[in-house]
Structures are given as structure tokens and as C-alpha cells.
Steps between C-alpha positions, in 0.01 A plus 500: 500500500636840405623751759235773514773762484655350184404668174338271245728493195447434129615135518257421778210653309599333173537156651162525679331636187635217284394238754145639502486540124584132453250392768218698330551365150257227383535474125846653518631214714353226278616585149835442332782702654812394307547774241689762703834357387398535134544880508832603348724790597398705800188325635415788732359699210249235394434481127399229251623157421394228254425159656532195285222245518561123468510355151243241391583207277311267265539124527546299180403130498756383248845347472600788278608809694291813464625833642258710697463857396611706798287808577632719773245685710580798720313704761587859586516563870485862616605611848401862494228546762608708795256528787538680832331601820607819674411681824620772732544498880664682789866430550449375856300208365826342388572433865214252511563130531514339153204281597286806579619691193430195284146465629423865440670564164690217337239227522221693317751638249641157411146358476409762241809423294435125518138548390616713206731216380231240554251715311732526200540123502126421525438739211692255280181289484430680169781305337343162593266329255385200697188566713275281713196572717247332724252268331221732613649792304698814583450487871744514796708177492370287780552133424785257466394441140620839378841423650494164320417681174794729530740218587363296204567791267853529628550129448375530144755773435785274621560704818727330751306377806724669754516873586137563420323790673140628512432858610144601580348835576342527854149397384623187329751423770241492778241329286755224429606486866138447600462225238816322606405486871251229404781275377655242727822701519500664844849655463407658170172634637680641804751682289230646277324650799788609721766619257325608183703223329302207369803272460596263224190382318479322162878517476521879540567739783194727558539860606297819525603832344276803519679633191327257263370706210157505336473503123266744331378322189438657164159622392433273207302236687135415447445177691295246312296197604812283527643740762784580264574787269545421139707694254580370153853476368525667160340277241762498228456128453871453551724443800541819698860448604793394282861428583659367814746775582525521878426855605398601148205733450326262261411252772423751775189656352161408363209690345163502673167637378127506581533631852155500649468844653224747582681833514813690411794338674848629600658168587378182336768285652735585788848373569455185705168394343512137405310276260486161331447402137288203393701192399835653601647296781800541727791255478733350756832681450698177528304264281321749275178300547161660558404547866132478403447851636451801274797729485440823680644827366563823676462846338828689513388842373178697545266482204312823440154490342319750294128542467252216514467511120868471434527185718183312413480539119802291409779725625785311663756588768849368548563327830855434629525192711724261689597219480620497142283280272752228404375162382823322420853462625650505852322825599162371404216661702178388319371197321386691194484853365140629510318506172303794371163555670608318812313597816678667791364476849526773758367377831538812711197729537505843337698770681547323831776496767619144557758416770803328352625248756810320389635145498858479374837336512764734645676525163197656339591845632824670599593771747836675497635740766807708427690686774480879481818703540538726800494862392814712544521754773244335729629389837195296597450239226520124461411229246438149634465188283396157622394192301470718187267753661638856545393824658665841541448751787601863470447778764548870462425806710239766416660812650198721425260287702741337746397151384679183411386365164549133418423283199506128428557405135494177300590437134336200340340344195231236439441289193291209374758244384290192425128587482419137417608415857211696648120484515251768589224397740213733431300639785155663535387745236431852631 
């Protein structure tokens, strides 16, 4: 315990702030953390680096050798987000015990920084195309079955069984906790009630994060009797996508027409909207065989609409999507390219906010912290790094108001690395 007459210094504050930052992270402590060493030169300035993804190969069943065509894939990781919390206080407060100072200032400041990082990570849901929901529709997840659906989808995508995580918003977390208390697993039920941590269920660790985002869907929907929205793919009579160039624009977009609308619309489709196309199925990434489940696609750019007339009288719009539509080779994603006049299904209701709970393998998303340099000419400053996490504390004096001014800073970046290793678990429409 600190001597009450000893001034709290920068190192003490930085160590305490970093400890609390790490303790408050939920998503941030359960995603991939190994890219810090990839940054060249002076890492304390952050920046950008290209990360190489694993190469996929094609197997040939023949005595005669066949060379696989190697296609290198890269992901650009940016570490450019600087976030801080700052406050002012009387100089004599630095004589407080570090425990008291932490409770009053550092703890709430570190919690805000941690929630900012977690919020940026949960916002990556918009990169994920796989989505499941309760059998009763877009309601708060509340049964084991929805967990099973998410794990099944991960299995179908060839996701390793270890290091799986599910993160629910508070409503889904407590609904699931209530459901699981009925199981004959007393230790799991106890953890769900006492700690806000459900435990390991269906092969995944279950957590709660109040930073789970809600997705505001586009305004194209007009729910029909099948409880699905139908939009027709442009009826050219020919395949809509040609070529198998990974990352090429030809297999990242389709044309849609005949939106069923009732008024002028600003946004027909929003980034993060997802849909399926009739007769287009997902494939297992290892075998290339159909999973028997329609491939889901996510919209990667907002689609603006015009007037009702422009959209409903044959006019088409270009929709950019992921994953790439590839129906052959080692990077195959679909069983077949959709034909003209295929039907696309949008299951979300028009213009609703839908919570985007997440099930994922830790390698689906990445978080990188980079240490910030201490500024020159400041006596009270320190940067502390531990287990890849880093925080900087700087204090200065406001001579005009006789106040000590302090700030805590972090420099970080988040990125979706393997969206196929994640599944969105839709919540209740609002």
C-alpha cells in the first residue's frame, strides 16, 4: 500500500490504467493478437502493413503431377486509431493512495477506453456474411438451438473446433442464462447467474458485451407471405458472374432489379445487409462439396435508390458483395454461379434495427496495439506495454487555472481477417 505522503507518479498511473484496460476488454481479449510484430520500422508511430493469408491448393487424383496455381492473398491492417481520456484535478490529489486515485479516476477512464476498443471490434459484424437466428424468427436468442446453429455453420465453414467464442448483448446473454439454468449442468448455471459468464457451451466460451451493435437494414423490403423478401437478379439469361480472379471486381458484384417499394428511397441496401440466392449453395472450403445450405452474401457498399418508378419498372442496381462468387478451384465459395432471373431472398424486415451477436473463432478478427512515444519536454509521462497491450499517460500543468491535466492514450487498429470464421446471431427486430 502506498505511503499517503508519496506522490503518485506516471509509472504507477500507467501500470494501473493498463491493468484495468485489459480487465475491461471482452472482445478485445478474445480476438487474434499476434500482428504487433508485423509492423516495420518504428512501431510507435503505427501505420499500415500487409498481412499474407494462407495459400490454398487443389488436389489432383492422378499419377501425373499437376502444379497448383498459387494465388497470394493479402489483407491491409491499419493501426491509426488514437483514443484518449483526459481530466483535470487539484495537485494535492496526487498525494492520494493509488488505490483511491484508481477508484476515482483511472478505473472509469480505463473502462471507457476498453469499451471504445470493444465497440470497434463488434462493429466488424458488417464484414460477416453468415447469419443464423432463432427458429421463431428475429427474436432475442433464448434457446440452445440457436447456439447449435451457429456452431453448425462454423463447422460447415471448416472452422477449427478450439478457440471458439460467442459474445451476446445483455438481452441475449440473460435470456440464454435463464434457458441454460434448466440444463443439468449446475456449475454452468451458477456461473451464468453469479458472474455474467455462461461458461463453455456447445464448444464455445460464452460472454456478454454491452457493445454489441445493432444493424439498421436497408429500406427495400416488402415482406411477402413466405416471410422473406424477394428481389430478382437481372434476367439476362446468362450467368451473372464470370472469371475466378480472387479479389477481382467481376466476381464481387451482381445486378438486382424489381425492388418492391412503396415510396422514394434513400438507401435500398445498407452495408451489412445479407441475402441468399436460390440454388446457390455454400461449399466446404476443404472438400469443395456443397454444405446443403444456401450461400449467404453480405452487402459491402450502400446501394442508393431513386424513385419508385426507377426501381420497379425494370431498372437495376449494382450490388457489391462478399464473399467472391467463385465456383471452381481452391478458393471455391459457391456450387454454381446464379443464372439470370434467379431469386434473391432478404429475410430481414424493412428498416429495422437487429442486434448482431457474434459467434467466431479468435482468428476471425484481429486487434493490434502499438506503444505511443512519450512527448518531449514533459516530465510526467510514461508508456507501459504488457502482453501486447499498451497505454500512455501524460500529465501537464495548467498555470492559468492551477490545475493538473492528465490524459491516457492508446493507439490501436482492428480488422476482420477471416470473415468465414464468424457467424452473426441475429437478435430481436426493433
